[in-house]
PDBQT receptor file of N, H, CA, C and O in Angstrom, charges set to zero:
ATOM      1  N   MET A   1      -4.126  75.828  70.889  1.00  0.00    +0.000 N 
ATOM      2  CA  MET A   1      -4.738  77.283  71.038  1.00  0.00    +0.000 C 
ATOM      3  C   MET A   1      -6.109  77.542  72.042  1.00  0.00    +0.000 C 
ATOM      4  O   MET A   1      -6.405  78.540  72.700  1.00  0.00    +0.000 OA
ATOM      5  N   ASP A   2      -6.834  76.209  71.884  1.00  0.00    +0.000 N 
ATOM      6  H   ASP A   2      -6.594  75.399  71.350  1.00  0.00    +0.000 HD
ATOM      7  CA  ASP A   2      -7.887  76.120  72.794  1.00  0.00    +0.000 C 
ATOM      8  C   ASP A   2      -7.143  76.177  74.183  1.00  0.00    +0.000 C 
ATOM      9  O   ASP A   2      -7.321  76.960  75.116  1.00  0.00    +0.000 OA
ATOM     10  N   ALA A   3      -6.463  75.371  74.086  1.00  0.00    +0.000 N 
ATOM     11  H   ALA A   3      -6.318  74.735  73.327  1.00  0.00    +0.000 HD
ATOM     12  CA  ALA A   3      -5.647  75.518  75.927  1.00  0.00    +0.000 C 
ATOM     13  C   ALA A   3      -5.211  76.624  76.157  1.00  0.00    +0.000 C 
ATOM     14  O   ALA A   3      -5.145  76.918  77.351  1.00  0.00    +0.000 OA
ATOM     15  N   GLU A   4      -4.871  77.382  75.415  1.00  0.00    +0.000 N 
ATOM     16  H   GLU A   4      -4.924  77.143  74.446  1.00  0.00    +0.000 HD
ATOM     17  CA  GLU A   4      -4.391  78.827  76.177  1.00  0.00    +0.000 C 
ATOM     18  C   GLU A   4      -5.602  79.626  76.016  1.00  0.00    +0.000 C 
ATOM     19  O   GLU A   4      -6.069  80.127  77.039  1.00  0.00    +0.000 OA
ATOM     20  N   LEU A   5      -6.019  79.769  75.223  1.00  0.00    +0.000 N 
ATOM     21  H   LEU A   5      -5.639  79.362  74.392  1.00  0.00    +0.000 HD
ATOM     22  CA  LEU A   5      -7.713  80.409  75.273  1.00  0.00    +0.000 C 
ATOM     23  C   LEU A   5      -8.609  79.986  76.879  1.00  0.00    +0.000 C 
ATOM     24  O   LEU A   5      -9.382  80.700  77.518  1.00  0.00    +0.000 OA
ATOM     25  N   SER A   6      -8.231  78.842  77.114  1.00  0.00    +0.000 N 
ATOM     26  H   SER A   6      -7.604  78.262  76.595  1.00  0.00    +0.000 HD
ATOM     27  CA  SER A   6      -9.298  78.299  78.457  1.00  0.00    +0.000 C 
ATOM     28  C   SER A   6      -8.622  78.851  79.605  1.00  0.00    +0.000 C 
ATOM     29  O   SER A   6      -9.171  79.386  80.568  1.00  0.00    +0.000 OA
ATOM     30  N   ALA A   7      -7.042  78.629  79.377  1.00  0.00    +0.000 N 
ATOM     31  H   ALA A   7      -6.596  78.194  78.594  1.00  0.00    +0.000 HD
ATOM     32  CA  ALA A   7      -6.124  79.410  80.451  1.00  0.00    +0.000 C 
ATOM     33  C   ALA A   7      -6.300  80.801  80.418  1.00  0.00    +0.000 C 
ATOM     34  O   ALA A   7      -6.015  81.211  81.543  1.00  0.00    +0.000 OA
ATOM     35  N   LEU A   8      -6.723  82.001  79.477  1.00  0.00    +0.000 N 
ATOM     36  H   LEU A   8      -6.954  81.667  78.563  1.00  0.00    +0.000 HD
ATOM     37  CA  LEU A   8      -6.712  83.364  79.512  1.00  0.00    +0.000 C 
ATOM     38  C   LEU A   8      -8.215  83.684  80.109  1.00  0.00    +0.000 C 
ATOM     39  O   LEU A   8      -8.307  84.500  81.027  1.00  0.00    +0.000 OA
ATOM     40  N   GLU A   9      -9.273  83.105  79.640  1.00  0.00    +0.000 N 
ATOM     41  H   GLU A   9      -9.198  82.442  78.894  1.00  0.00    +0.000 HD
ATOM     42  CA  GLU A   9     -10.578  82.501  80.700  1.00  0.00    +0.000 C 
ATOM     43  C   GLU A   9     -10.354  82.330  81.976  1.00  0.00    +0.000 C 
ATOM     44  O   GLU A   9     -10.825  83.100  82.813  1.00  0.00    +0.000 OA
ATOM     45  N   ALA A  10      -9.664  81.377  82.261  1.00  0.00    +0.000 N 
ATOM     46  H   ALA A  10      -9.282  80.751  81.582  1.00  0.00    +0.000 HD
ATOM     47  CA  ALA A  10      -9.827  81.216  83.553  1.00  0.00    +0.000 C 
ATOM     48  C   ALA A  10      -8.969  82.213  84.494  1.00  0.00    +0.000 C 
ATOM     49  O   ALA A  10      -9.176  82.263  85.706  1.00  0.00    +0.000 OA
ATOM     50  N   ARG A  11      -7.955  83.033  83.824  1.00  0.00    +0.000 N 
ATOM     51  H   ARG A  11      -7.787  82.992  82.839  1.00  0.00    +0.000 HD
ATOM     52  CA  ARG A  11      -6.952  84.248  84.720  1.00  0.00    +0.000 C 
ATOM     53  C   ARG A  11      -8.069  85.193  84.501  1.00  0.00    +0.000 C 
ATOM     54  O   ARG A  11      -8.151  86.007  85.421  1.00  0.00    +0.000 OA
ATOM     55  N   ARG A  12      -8.953  85.339  83.572  1.00  0.00    +0.000 N 
ATOM     56  H   ARG A  12      -8.887  84.678  82.825  1.00  0.00    +0.000 HD
ATOM     57  CA  ARG A  12      -9.592  86.244  84.054  1.00  0.00    +0.000 C 
ATOM     58  C   ARG A  12     -10.755  86.598  84.751  1.00  0.00    +0.000 C 
ATOM     59  O   ARG A  12     -11.224  87.665  85.146  1.00  0.00    +0.000 OA
ATOM     60  N   ASP A  13     -11.231  84.967  84.816  1.00  0.00    +0.000 N 
ATOM     61  H   ASP A  13     -10.850  84.100  84.495  1.00  0.00    +0.000 HD
ATOM     62  CA  ASP A  13     -12.592  84.554  85.721  1.00  0.00    +0.000 C 
ATOM     63  C   ASP A  13     -11.978  85.250  87.218  1.00  0.00    +0.000 C 
ATOM     64  O   ASP A  13     -12.671  86.035  87.865  1.00  0.00    +0.000 OA
ATOM     65  N   LYS A  14     -10.717  84.880  87.612  1.00  0.00    +0.000 N 
ATOM     66  H   LYS A  14     -10.154  84.242  87.087  1.00  0.00    +0.000 HD
ATOM     67  CA  LYS A  14     -10.100  84.652  88.748  1.00  0.00    +0.000 C 
ATOM     68  C   LYS A  14     -10.098  86.304  89.451  1.00  0.00    +0.000 C 
ATOM     69  O   LYS A  14     -10.346  86.820  90.541  1.00  0.00    +0.000 OA
ATOM     70  N   THR A  15      -9.651  86.733  88.078  1.00  0.00    +0.000 N 
ATOM     71  H   THR A  15      -9.449  86.315  87.193  1.00  0.00    +0.000 HD
ATOM     72  CA  THR A  15      -9.111  88.318  88.375  1.00  0.00    +0.000 C 
ATOM     73  C   THR A  15     -10.656  89.099  88.836  1.00  0.00    +0.000 C 
ATOM     74  O   THR A  15     -10.819  89.785  89.845  1.00  0.00    +0.000 OA
ATOM     75  N   LEU A  16     -11.501  88.833  87.984  1.00  0.00    +0.000 N 
ATOM     76  H   LEU A  16     -11.368  88.276  87.164  1.00  0.00    +0.000 HD
ATOM     77  CA  LEU A  16     -12.596  89.895  88.353  1.00  0.00    +0.000 C 
ATOM     78  C   LEU A  16     -13.589  88.784  89.973  1.00  0.00    +0.000 C 
ATOM     79  O   LEU A  16     -14.666  88.979  90.537  1.00  0.00    +0.000 OA
ATOM     80  N   ALA A  17     -13.118  88.317  90.052  1.00  0.00    +0.000 N 
ATOM     81  H   ALA A  17     -12.243  88.158  89.594  1.00  0.00    +0.000 HD
ATOM     82  CA  ALA A  17     -13.771  87.380  91.809  1.00  0.00    +0.000 C 
ATOM     83  C   ALA A  17     -12.695  88.192  92.303  1.00  0.00    +0.000 C 
ATOM     84  O   ALA A  17     -13.217  89.062  93.001  1.00  0.00    +0.000 OA
ATOM     85  N   LEU A  18     -11.307  88.351  92.282  1.00  0.00    +0.000 N 
ATOM     86  H   LEU A  18     -10.883  87.645  91.715  1.00  0.00    +0.000 HD
ATOM     87  CA  LEU A  18     -10.586  88.942  92.903  1.00  0.00    +0.000 C 
ATOM     88  C   LEU A  18     -10.755  90.238  93.044  1.00  0.00    +0.000 C 
ATOM     89  O   LEU A  18     -10.396  90.667  94.141  1.00  0.00    +0.000 OA
ATOM     90  N   LYS A  19     -11.289  91.199  92.113  1.00  0.00    +0.000 N 
ATOM     91  H   LYS A  19     -11.581  90.851  91.222  1.00  0.00    +0.000 HD
ATOM     92  CA  LYS A  19     -12.067  92.468  91.993  1.00  0.00    +0.000 C 
ATOM     93  C   LYS A  19     -13.069  92.577  92.617  1.00  0.00    +0.000 C 
ATOM     94  O   LYS A  19     -13.393  93.720  92.940  1.00  0.00    +0.000 OA
ATOM     95  N   GLN A  20     -13.767  91.657  92.943  1.00  0.00    +0.000 N 
ATOM     96  H   GLN A  20     -13.505  90.728  92.681  1.00  0.00    +0.000 HD
ATOM     97  CA  GLN A  20     -15.603  92.015  93.239  1.00  0.00    +0.000 C 
ATOM     98  C   GLN A  20     -15.144  91.731  95.100  1.00  0.00    +0.000 C 
ATOM     99  O   GLN A  20     -15.875  92.245  95.947  1.00  0.00    +0.000 OA
ATOM    100  N   ALA A  21     -14.309  91.162  95.401  1.00  0.00    +0.000 N 
ATOM    101  H   ALA A  21     -13.715  90.744  94.714  1.00  0.00    +0.000 HD
ATOM    102  CA  ALA A  21     -14.108  90.661  96.577  1.00  0.00    +0.000 C 
ATOM    103  C   ALA A  21     -13.211  91.994  97.276  1.00  0.00    +0.000 C 
ATOM    104  O   ALA A  21     -13.411  92.433  98.409  1.00  0.00    +0.000 OA
ATOM    105  N   MET A  22     -12.462  92.367  96.566  1.00  0.00    +0.000 N 
ATOM    106  H   MET A  22     -12.299  92.011  95.646  1.00  0.00    +0.000 HD
ATOM    107  CA  MET A  22     -11.900  94.329  96.963  1.00  0.00    +0.000 C 
ATOM    108  C   MET A  22     -12.582  94.949  97.563  1.00  0.00    +0.000 C 
ATOM    109  O   MET A  22     -12.587  95.530  98.649  1.00  0.00    +0.000 OA
ATOM    110  N   MET A  23     -13.513  94.707  96.343  1.00  0.00    +0.000 N 
ATOM    111  H   MET A  23     -13.510  94.235  95.462  1.00  0.00    +0.000 HD
ATOM    112  CA  MET A  23     -14.621  96.281  96.096  1.00  0.00    +0.000 C 
ATOM    113  C   MET A  23     -15.282  96.256  97.148  1.00  0.00    +0.000 C 
ATOM    114  O   MET A  23     -15.524  97.284  97.781  1.00  0.00    +0.000 OA
ATOM    115  N   GLN A  24     -15.841  94.609  97.652  1.00  0.00    +0.000 N 
ATOM    116  H   GLN A  24     -15.644  93.774  97.138  1.00  0.00    +0.000 HD
ATOM    117  CA  GLN A  24     -16.869  94.135  98.637  1.00  0.00    +0.000 C 
ATOM    118  C   GLN A  24     -16.381  94.623  99.961  1.00  0.00    +0.000 C 
ATOM    119  O   GLN A  24     -17.119  95.138 100.802  1.00  0.00    +0.000 OA
ATOM    120  N   GLU A  25     -14.719  94.379 100.140  1.00  0.00    +0.000 N 
ATOM    121  H   GLU A  25     -14.120  93.961  99.457  1.00  0.00    +0.000 HD
ATOM    122  CA  GLU A  25     -14.011  95.039 101.156  1.00  0.00    +0.000 C 
ATOM    123  C   GLU A  25     -14.201  96.628 101.844  1.00  0.00    +0.000 C 
ATOM    124  O   GLU A  25     -14.327  97.167 102.943  1.00  0.00    +0.000 OA
ATOM    125  N   LEU A  26     -14.137  96.912 100.597  1.00  0.00    +0.000 N 
ATOM    126  H   LEU A  26     -14.035  96.473  99.705  1.00  0.00    +0.000 HD
ATOM    127  CA  LEU A  26     -14.330  98.258 100.235  1.00  0.00    +0.000 C 
ATOM    128  C   LEU A  26     -15.169  99.358 100.844  1.00  0.00    +0.000 C 
ATOM    129  O   LEU A  26     -15.086 100.417 101.466  1.00  0.00    +0.000 OA
ATOM    130  N   LEU A  27     -16.205  98.323 100.200  1.00  0.00    +0.000 N 
ATOM    131  H   LEU A  27     -16.272  97.463  99.695  1.00  0.00    +0.000 HD
ATOM    132  CA  LEU A  27     -17.718  99.406 100.160  1.00  0.00    +0.000 C 
ATOM    133  C   LEU A  27     -17.907  98.734 101.750  1.00  0.00    +0.000 C 
ATOM    134  O   LEU A  27     -18.578  99.465 102.480  1.00  0.00    +0.000 OA
ATOM    135  N   THR A  28     -17.467  97.582 102.329  1.00  0.00    +0.000 N 
ATOM    136  H   THR A  28     -16.923  96.989 101.737  1.00  0.00    +0.000 HD
ATOM    137  CA  THR A  28     -18.265  97.581 103.968  1.00  0.00    +0.000 C 
ATOM    138  C   THR A  28     -17.219  98.291 104.960  1.00  0.00    +0.000 C 
ATOM    139  O   THR A  28     -17.443  98.376 106.167  1.00  0.00    +0.000 OA
ATOM    140  N   GLY A  29     -16.480  98.610 104.572  1.00  0.00    +0.000 N 
ATOM    141  H   GLY A  29     -16.298  98.540 103.591  1.00  0.00    +0.000 HD
ATOM    142  CA  GLY A  29     -15.741  99.265 105.268  1.00  0.00    +0.000 C 
ATOM    143  C   GLY A  29     -14.461  98.387 106.231  1.00  0.00    +0.000 C 
ATOM    144  O   GLY A  29     -14.024  98.877 107.272  1.00  0.00    +0.000 OA
ATOM    145  N   ARG A  30     -14.103  97.391 105.827  1.00  0.00    +0.000 N 
ATOM    146  H   ARG A  30     -14.458  96.993 104.981  1.00  0.00    +0.000 HD
ATOM    147  CA  ARG A  30     -13.444  96.473 105.893  1.00  0.00    +0.000 C 
ATOM    148  C   ARG A  30     -11.914  96.490 106.156  1.00  0.00    +0.000 C 
ATOM    149  O   ARG A  30     -11.156  95.890 106.919  1.00  0.00    +0.000 OA
ATOM    150  N   THR A  31     -11.786  97.466 105.164  1.00  0.00    +0.000 N 
ATOM    151  H   THR A  31     -12.402  97.953 104.544  1.00  0.00    +0.000 HD
ATOM    152  CA  THR A  31     -10.487  97.459 104.476  1.00  0.00    +0.000 C 
ATOM    153  C   THR A  31     -10.598  99.436 104.166  1.00  0.00    +0.000 C 
ATOM    154  O   THR A  31     -11.616 100.007 103.776  1.00  0.00    +0.000 OA
ATOM    155  N   ARG A  32      -9.252 100.118 104.481  1.00  0.00    +0.000 N 
ATOM    156  H   ARG A  32      -8.425  99.654 104.798  1.00  0.00    +0.000 HD
ATOM    157  CA  ARG A  32      -9.433 101.249 104.313  1.00  0.00    +0.000 C 
ATOM    158  C   ARG A  32      -8.186 101.966 103.425  1.00  0.00    +0.000 C 
ATOM    159  O   ARG A  32      -7.121 102.049 104.037  1.00  0.00    +0.000 OA
ATOM    160  N   LEU A  33      -8.201 102.333 102.463  1.00  0.00    +0.000 N 
ATOM    161  H   LEU A  33      -9.066 102.265 101.966  1.00  0.00    +0.000 HD
ATOM    162  CA  LEU A  33      -7.549 103.231 101.791  1.00  0.00    +0.000 C 
ATOM    163  C   LEU A  33      -6.869 104.670 102.000  1.00  0.00    +0.000 C 
ATOM    164  O   LEU A  33      -7.229 105.684 101.401  1.00  0.00    +0.000 OA
ATOM    165  N   VAL A  34      -6.011 104.615 102.780  1.00  0.00    +0.000 N 
ATOM    166  H   VAL A  34      -5.719 103.791 103.266  1.00  0.00    +0.000 HD
ATOM    167  CA  VAL A  34      -5.399 106.051 103.378  1.00  0.00    +0.000 C 
ATOM    168  C   VAL A  34      -4.117 106.154 102.154  1.00  0.00    +0.000 C 
ATOM    169  O   VAL A  34      -3.606 105.264 101.475  1.00  0.00    +0.000 OA
ATOM    170  N   THR A  35      -3.887 107.473 102.204  1.00  0.00    +0.000 N 
ATOM    171  H   THR A  35      -4.303 108.196 102.756  1.00  0.00    +0.000 HD
ATOM    172  CA  THR A  35      -2.977 108.464 101.322  1.00  0.00    +0.000 C 
ATOM    173  C   THR A  35      -1.947 108.457 102.498  1.00  0.00    +0.000 C 
ATOM    174  O   THR A  35      -1.947 108.858 103.662  1.00  0.00    +0.000 OA
ATOM    175  N   PRO A  36      -1.177 107.900 101.771  1.00  0.00    +0.000 N 
ATOM    176  CA  PRO A  36       0.606 108.739 102.716  1.00  0.00    +0.000 C 
ATOM    177  C   PRO A  36       0.435 110.117 102.815  1.00  0.00    +0.000 C 
ATOM    178  O   PRO A  36       0.153 110.829 101.851  1.00  0.00    +0.000 OA
ATOM    179  N   LYS A  37       0.599 110.515 103.967  1.00  0.00    +0.000 N 
ATOM    180  H   LYS A  37       0.828 109.936 104.750  1.00  0.00    +0.000 HD
ATOM    181  CA  LYS A  37       1.413 112.037 104.086  1.00  0.00    +0.000 C 
ATOM    182  C   LYS A  37       2.349 112.220 103.748  1.00  0.00    +0.000 C 
ATOM    183  O   LYS A  37       3.200 111.364 103.988  1.00  0.00    +0.000 OA
ATOM    184  N   THR A  38       2.742 113.462 102.983  1.00  0.00    +0.000 N 
ATOM    185  H   THR A  38       2.051 114.158 102.788  1.00  0.00    +0.000 HD
ATOM    186  CA  THR A  38       4.008 113.837 102.702  1.00  0.00    +0.000 C 
ATOM    187  C   THR A  38       4.423 114.595 103.730  1.00  0.00    +0.000 C 
ATOM    188  O   THR A  38       3.601 115.220 104.400  1.00  0.00    +0.000 OA
ATOM    189  N   PRO A  39       6.034 114.651 104.045  1.00  0.00    +0.000 N 
ATOM    190  CA  PRO A  39       6.239 115.864 105.075  1.00  0.00    +0.000 C 
ATOM    191  C   PRO A  39       6.577 117.187 104.292  1.00  0.00    +0.000 C 
ATOM    192  O   PRO A  39       7.051 117.541 103.212  1.00  0.00    +0.000 OA
ATOM    193  N   ASN A  40       6.041 117.736 105.504  1.00  0.00    +0.000 N 
ATOM    194  H   ASN A  40       5.656 117.448 106.381  1.00  0.00    +0.000 HD
ATOM    195  CA  ASN A  40       6.299 119.418 104.795  1.00  0.00    +0.000 C 
ATOM    196  C   ASN A  40       8.121 119.781 104.651  1.00  0.00    +0.000 C 
ATOM    197  O   ASN A  40       8.990 119.652 105.513  1.00  0.00    +0.000 OA
ATOM    198  N   ALA A  41       8.232 120.245 103.283  1.00  0.00    +0.000 N 
ATOM    199  H   ALA A  41       7.526 120.350 102.583  1.00  0.00    +0.000 HD
ATOM    200  CA  ALA A  41       9.406 120.707 103.584  1.00  0.00    +0.000 C 
ATOM    201  C   ALA A  41       9.748 122.029 103.955  1.00  0.00    +0.000 C 
ATOM    202  O   ALA A  41      10.917 122.314 104.213  1.00  0.00    +0.000 OA
TER     203      ALA A  41
């Protein structure tokens, strides 16, 4: 059970670090989110 808990905590920490890195890229403008344009029907 301790091993499983450690694995989940490590996964959580890795996910939080990835989220923070992605937010930093968005806030600095290095990455832009663009909504896809839908064709007029």
